[in-house]
LODREN-902031 format. One line per 2 residues: their letters; for each residue x, y, z of C-alpha. Coordinates in steps of 0.1 Angstrom, whole numbers, m for minus. Example, Ala and Ser with C-alpha at 12.3 -4.5 7.8 and 13.67 -1.06 7.14 Angstrom:
# LODREN-902031
as) 123,m45,78  137,m11,71
***
This chain:
# LODREN-902031
ms) 1278,m975,m10  1297,m942,m12
av) 1293,m917,m40  1327,m925,m54
er) 1319,m963,m55  1286,m956,m72
rk) 1303,m934,m99  1329,m962,m105
li) 1301,m988,m108  1281,m967,m132
aa) 1312,m960,m153  1322,m996,m154
ri) 1288,m1009,m166  1286,m982,m192
ah) 1320,m992,m205  1314,m1030,m205
sp) 1276,m1035,m211  1259,m1024,m244
gw) 1225,m1028,m226  1234,m1004,m199
ri) 1249,m979,m225  1215,m980,m242
ih) 1196,m975,m209  1219,m945,m200
wl) 1214,m930,m234  1176,m934,m232
gs) 1176,m919,m197  1199,m890,m206
mr) 1190,m854,m198  1198,m844,m234
la) 1171,m868,m248  1147,m856,m221
lv) 1152,m819,m231  1146,m827,m268
ll) 1114,m846,m260  1100,m820,m236
at) 1109,m791,m259  1092,m808,m288
ia) 1060,m815,m267  1060,m779,m255
ia) 1063,m766,m291  1035,m790,m302
ca) 1012,m779,m274  1018,m742,m283
aa) 1010,m750,m320  979,m769,m309
tf) 967,m739,m289  972,m716,m319
ae) 954,m741,m342  925,m744,m318
ss) 920,m706,m316  926,m700,m353
fs) 908,m730,m367  890,m754,m345
td) 895,m780,m317  891,m808,m343
va) 921,m795,m363  942,m794,m331
ra) 931,m830,m322  936,m843,m357
yi) 971,m830,m363  986,m829,m328
yk) 968,m843,m298  955,m875,m315
ap) 981,m877,m342  1001,m909,m343
wf) 1034,m891,m341  1023,m873,m309
iv) 1013,m906,m292  1046,m921,m302
wl) 1064,m891,m288  1046,m896,m255
cv) 1056,m933,m255  1092,m923,m260
lc) 1089,m899,m231  1077,m927,m209
vn) 1107,m948,m219  1130,m919,m211
lf) 1114,m915,m176  1116,m952,m169
av) 1152,m954,m182  1163,m925,m160
tl) 1151,m943,m129  1172,m974,m139
tr) 1203,m952,m142  1201,m947,m105
wp) 1203,m985,m99  1211,m998,m73
wq) 1185,m975,m56  1190,m960,m22
kk) 1166,m945,3  1173,m910,m10
ha) 1161,m920,m45  1125,m928,m33
gf) 1110,m895,m41  1127,m892,m74
iv) 1115,m927,m85  1080,m923,m72
th) 1077,m889,m91  1089,m904,m124
yg) 1067,m935,m122  1038,m912,m113
ii) 1044,m892,m145  1045,m925,m165
tl) 1013,m937,m149  996,m904,m157
lv) 1007,m905,m193  995,m941,m197
ga) 961,m931,m183  959,m902,m207
mv) 966,m926,m237  943,m953,m224
gm) 915,m927,m221  923,m913,m256
if) 923,m947,m273  895,m966,m254
gf) 874,m938,m239  849,m915,m256
eg) 828,m884,m251  794,m881,m268
nv) 758,m870,m265  724,m886,m263
tl) 690,m869,m267  662,m885,m247
qk) 624,m879,m249  599,m887,m222
na) 578,m918,m229  600,m927,m258
pp) 616,m963,m262  649,m969,m245
vt) 681,m958,m262  711,m981,m266
rv) 735,m960,m288  751,m925,m283
tv) 767,m902,m308  804,m897,m302
nr) 826,m868,m313  841,m886,m342
si) 833,m885,m379  832,m917,m399
vq) 824,m930,m434  803,m962,m439
ie) 808,m981,m472  786,m1010,m483
sp) 807,m1034,m503  791,m1048,m535
ad) 812,m1080,m530  796,m1093,m498
ga) 771,m1067,m488  791,m1060,m456
ly) 792,m1025,m441  827,m1012,m435
vm) 832,m983,m410  863,m961,m412
pf) 871,m930,m392  873,m899,m414
da) 870,m862,m408  867,m844,m441
at) 871,m809,m425  907,m817,m414
ar) 918,m840,m442  929,m811,m466
ls) 914,m829,m496  925,m819,m531
ev) 928,m835,m565  966,m837,m559
rp) 963,m852,m524  930,m872,m524
ki) 919,m896,m497  916,m932,m509
fq) 891,m957,m494  898,m993,m505
ip) 866,m1014,m506  876,m1049,m494
gs) 871,m1078,m518  857,m1057,m547
gl) 887,m1042,m565  870,m1009,m561
ri) 881,m977,m544  865,m944,m535
va) 885,m913,m542  877,m882,m521
da) 892,m850,m536  874,m819,m523
fs) 856,m805,m492  829,m780,m487
es) 813,m767,m455  783,m751,m472
lv) 766,m777,m493  731,m769,m507
re) 706,m790,m526  695,m777,m560
ns) 662,m789,m574  656,m786,m611
la) 630,m794,m637  636,m808,m672
pa) 612,m815,m700  605,m852,m705
dp) 581,m874,m723  564,m892,m706
ge) 563,m868,m676  540,m850,m653
pg) 533,m812,m650  560,m795,m630
va) 567,m759,m619  598,m743,m604
lr) 592,m713,m581  616,m688,m565
ft) 605,m669,m534  623,m637,m525
sa) 622,m611,m497  643,m580,m498
lm) 634,m572,m462  646,m605,m449
gq) 674,m608,m474  663,m644,m482
nm) 654,m664,m512  641,m700,m516
di) 637,m722,m546  609,m749,m547
vm) 603,m775,m574  569,m792,m575
ll) 558,m821,m597  524,m836,m599
dg) 527,m873,m592  498,m892,m609
gi) 476,m862,m604  480,m862,m566
pq) 484,m827,m551  518,m818,m537
ee) 524,m797,m507  554,m778,m493
ef) 558,m758,m460  570,m722,m463
fg) 591,m717,m431  561,m730,m412
la) 544,m697,m419  524,m707,m449
ki) 516,m736,m472  523,m740,m510
vf) 500,m765,m529  503,m777,m565
rp) 471,m793,m578  458,m805,m611
sl) 431,m777,m609  422,m748,m586
pe) 394,m751,m561  364,m728,m564
pv) 372,m693,m549  355,m686,m516
ag) 348,m650,m506  355,m640,m470
gt) 355,m611,m446  384,m590,m434
gg) 419,m605,m433  442,m618,m406
et) 477,m608,m397  511,m624,m391
ql) 537,m607,m369  574,m617,m364
vf) 580,m600,m331  615,m593,m318
ak) 626,m582,m283  652,m557,m295
ia) 641,m545,m330  609,m536,m348
pv) 585,m564,m358  578,m576,m393
vh) 541,m574,m399  520,m588,m427
sd) 482,m582,m431  459,m598,m456
as) 438,m567,m458  438,m538,m433
as) 460,m539,m403  444,m553,m372
gv) 458,m526,m349  469,m552,m324
rv) 504,m546,m310  525,m575,m296
ll) 556,m568,m275  583,m593,m263
se) 603,m587,m231  641,m585,m234
dg) 645,m621,m222  615,m634,m242
am) 598,m646,m210  568,m621,m211
vt) 544,m612,m240  524,m580,m239
ii) 493,m578,m261  478,m543,m267
ap) 444,m540,m283  436,m512,m309
dg) 419,m492,m281  451,m491,m260
tg) 441,m517,m234  464,m546,m229
as) 479,m572,m206  512,m591,m201
hp) 513,m629,m201  541,m654,m193
re) 550,m666,m228  552,m703,m219
gi) 517,m701,m204  501,m689,m237
mk) 522,m707,m263  499,m720,m290
kq) 468,m708,m271  444,m681,m284
va) 443,m649,m263  415,m625,m269
sg) 424,m589,m276  393,m569,m285
ta) 376,m588,m314  409,m604,m324
lv) 424,m637,m313  462,m636,m307
tv) 483,m668,m308  520,m671,m301
ee) 529,m701,m324  567,m703,m323
fw) 595,m689,m302  633,m687,m309
pd) 655,m677,m279  684,m667,m303
fe) 668,m660,m337  687,m665,m369
mr) 678,m673,m405  698,m704,m417
dg) 693,m720,m451  662,m700,m455
kp) 646,m712,m423  642,m695,m389
vt) 663,m714,m362  677,m706,m328
ks) 715,m704,m325  714,m713,m287
vf) 691,m717,m258  701,m684,m243
pi) 679,m653,m248  703,m633,m269
np) 680,m623,m297  645,m635,m287
aa) 618,m636,m314  583,m650,m317
lv) 559,m658,m345  524,m644,m337
rv) 492,m648,m356  464,m623,m351
at) 431,m637,m363  403,m612,m370
pg) 367,m620,m379  365,m640,m412
sr) 403,m649,m411  407,m681,m392
gk) 433,m701,m410  469,m705,m423
ps) 478,m685,m454  485,m706,m485
lv) 494,m704,m522  476,m728,m544
la) 487,m734,m580  475,m754,m610
ps) 488,m759,m646  473,m736,m672
gd) 486,m737,m708  522,m726,m707
gv) 521,m713,m671  502,m716,m639
ry) 470,m702,m623  472,m694,m586
ql) 451,m685,m556  462,m668,m524
rr) 441,m681,m496  436,m675,m459
ge) 422,m707,m445  393,m715,m468
tt) 390,m678,m479  403,m667,m512
vg) 421,m633,m509  438,m631,m543
ag) 441,m649,m577  460,m646,m610
ea) 481,m663,m637  519,m663,m642
kp) 542,m676,m669  579,m684,m666
ge) 598,m652,m658  568,m635,m643
sf) 564,m628,m605  536,m617,m582
pl) 533,m605,m546  521,m630,m520
gw) 509,m606,m493  532,m623,m468
ad) 553,m593,m457  573,m584,m488
wr) 576,m619,m502  572,m624,m539
ae) 569,m656,m560  585,m660,m595
vt) 578,m688,m619  613,m697,m631
af) 602,m728,m651  571,m747,m661
yp) 567,m778,m683  534,m797,m690
ka) 556,m829,m691  586,m829,m669
va) 609,m848,m645  625,m834,m613
st) 660,m840,m602  680,m830,m571
rt) 718,m825,m568  741,m814,m540
vp) 765,m786,m548  787,m762,m528
gp) 769,m729,m519  783,m695,m528
pd) 816,m685,m512  799,m659,m489
ap) 772,m684,m478  770,m691,m441
rg) 784,m724,m429  758,m751,m435
vl) 759,m788,m443  795,m803,m445
gf) 805,m828,m471  831,m840,m495
ra) 833,m848,m532  841,m884,m542
rl) 840,m908,m572  842,m946,m576
es) 871,m961,m594  876,m997,m606
sd) 909,m1017,m606  914,m1008,m643
nk) 912,m971,m635  877,m966,m649
sg) 860,m938,m630  824,m928,m624
pr) 810,m893,m620  819,m872,m590
rw) 792,m866,m564  791,m846,m532
ie) 785,m866,m501  765,m847,m475
fg) 771,m851,m438  744,m872,m423
si) 733,m888,m456  739,m919,m478
tp) 748,m914,m514  752,m940,m542
lt) 784,m939,m564  789,m958,m596
dg) 817,m966,m620  793,m974,m648
vr) 790,m1011,m639  787,m1015,m601
dv) 771,m993,m575  785,m986,m540
ri) 766,m967,m512  786,m945,m489
gy) 775,m926,m458  792,m898,m440
gi) 783,m887,m404  788,m890,m367
el) 798,m923,m352  771,m941,m332
rs) 785,m962,m304  766,m990,m288
lp) 762,m991,m250  762,m1024,m229
fs) 730,m1011,m214  699,m991,m224
ir) 688,m957,m210  653,m943,m209
lm) 640,m909,m198  613,m913,m172
df) 608,m877,m162  623,m843,m169
rv) 617,m811,m149  629,m775,m153
pr) 625,m757,m120  624,m718,m122
ye) 637,m691,m100  608,m678,m79
gt) 589,m651,m98  609,m655,m130
dt) 609,m677,m161  647,m684,m158
ps) 655,m721,m152  672,m728,m119
nf) 680,m764,m126  675,m792,m151
ia) 665,m826,m135  664,m857,m156
tv) 653,m890,m141  666,m919,m162
ef) 663,m957,m160  693,m979,m169
vd) 689,m1016,m178  720,m1038,m180
ht) 719,m1060,m211  738,m1088,m195
tg) 720,m1092,m161  687,m1074,m169
ek) 692,m1053,m137  674,m1020,m136
sv) 684,m989,m117  669,m954,m117
rt) 693,m924,m114  689,m886,m115
ar) 711,m862,m135  711,m826,m123
mn) 732,m796,m132  768,m803,m119
hp) 756,m837,m106  759,m864,m132
as) 741,m897,m132  764,m928,m134
fp) 761,m964,m145  769,m989,m132
gt) 776,m964,m104  792,m989,m80
lw) 821,m979,m58  846,m998,m79
an) 832,m984,m112  835,m948,m99
vs) 870,m954,m85  884,m972,m115
gi) 868,m950,m142  851,m980,m159
ny) 819,m960,m155  795,m940,m178
kf) 787,m905,m166  756,m887,m179
sq) 756,m849,m174  730,m823,m184
vg) 741,m802,m214  709,m790,m231
wn) 672,m790,m234  645,m781,m259
pq) 624,m751,m248  598,m761,m274
dp) 595,m796,m259  595,m798,m221
ge) 598,m836,m223  632,m836,m242
tt) 667,m833,m228  703,m838,m240
lq) 729,m856,m219  766,m856,m223
vl) 781,m891,m220  817,m895,m207
yd) 835,m928,m205  872,m927,m194
pg) 888,m961,m185  921,m943,m180
wl) 908,m923,m151  923,m945,m124
fk) 957,m944,m140  955,m906,m141
wl) 944,m904,m105  971,m927,m92
gs) 997,m910,m114  988,m875,m100
la) 988,m889,m64  1023,m905,m70
ic) 1037,m872,m84  1025,m853,m53
vg) 1038,m879,m29  1072,m881,m48
iv) 1076,m843,m47  1068,m841,m10
tm) 1092,m870,m4  1121,m853,m23
fy) 1117,m820,m5  1109,m831,30
ft) 1120,m867,36  1152,m872,16
pk) 1183,m875,38  1203,m842,37
ra) 1238,m844,23  1267,m840,47
pr) 1286,m807,43  1316,m809,20
es) 1351,m805,33  1375,m778,21
gg) 1389,m785,m14  1354,m794,m27
lp) 1358,m832,m25  1328,m851,m14
tp) 1327,m865,21  1329,m903,23
gt) 1295,m919,25  1277,m892,4
da) 1266,m893,m33  1276,m865,m56
***
């Protein structure tokens, strides 16, 4: 068919067929430009949102937003329609058609992976029971209906929902006539413990611990429960005990010492009595510990080789109890920000004769205040009394304890509230209340991430949980072995090797696979599963330096992988065909009219 005949045919069907008019409109270049320009602007906005806010914001408002998915579907329709406008197809159209159908296949694969696939993590421990669920990168709320006791799960990301009292998020509870109204968000929720006088009640004390050197403070509320002593850990460095009465004081010898040793700054040292004279140094990467005795003699040791082991230094015994590769104080507790040795720190105890034990603060009710003992192991190193508003030194670096409240008969309560505006990012959560069908509303409460909180409207109670979605797998996974080889002569990991066992729930078939750096383990791992993308891939993403038998694997499931692969291949084939295998047009004659047999 000549070009002139094709143009006449196309013009005739557009003029006489409404269906073909719609197809030509859907496949028009004008519509394509509008679609592509909108997608380009959306991707630019998503890049800005990702750099200025977070990846979750870009996903919520652009990449995974319903309007963006609809826009991609319309683009697929445009690409399909533009191939129909070339009907009847000729040999020279092959590259054009294959390229467009390749783009459609690629987009379909992306949407299939977005809707049905997921990416998550699973933490495995050696010799632990098999795991059948993984955490995926999606926040959800779980609501227990009082009508039927069923648990309803709904996707919800409070961080991107822009909650406010004007624009709240409503969760309808099926079959109950109730709804949960979420109207505020906080990324730094803290728990406040408080005491209140009550009759009947138990003796209770509220303490505040402060350190100007560390720039930290911590509040603790303790209540005797039927006369049973209560204990609290103090950052893992000491112990706080509230008892009905104090034990008899025990005299002891010289005191011990606690050192918080840093690789790059001076250590924080606390001594019960006189300083031990022992110096502990940490290498820049935290791999080596150097212990220097008071007489100047010393030796260096691999840190991992002496962790939690006593090393003699003169008459003292030195123990490296804790290590943080990237030290940071968060919520009043020492944590590591990452597994990389950016700011290494170690907690070191130096035990001298007569000081073999953990420091502790022991308190007991006394009139309108408390009596206390400062102890090192079984040895009493200090004692005194304190009333509300009074403080005393603990001898733990520059920490002081203040009695903020005391009641001979009291009850304790805990509530979750947003932290101060300048507080570091902590626990996420949102504020919500329960409303009935007649608009009766209960008190507002903050729902912490990773917790379950009861709400009430005064008559009925509903439990709501907020956290990461747990997705069940059609198989179980168990860590059989985990090894961390080192570069020769160093403490730096050269690889992470996890040997895992998979058990199919349907067939009971077992298979053992190995996940290494850049070499994931797959299940089912068959040729068809790998080619089609209906395969679960487990890759190494993290490990716990404190527990050599623990590792974290990334889980990737993408059922749209085959469509993406075929679409990309079709695009390449189509482009090559258009440039190298399409019949060349005959040269035009003078006057600019097309030569018979060619298509303009």
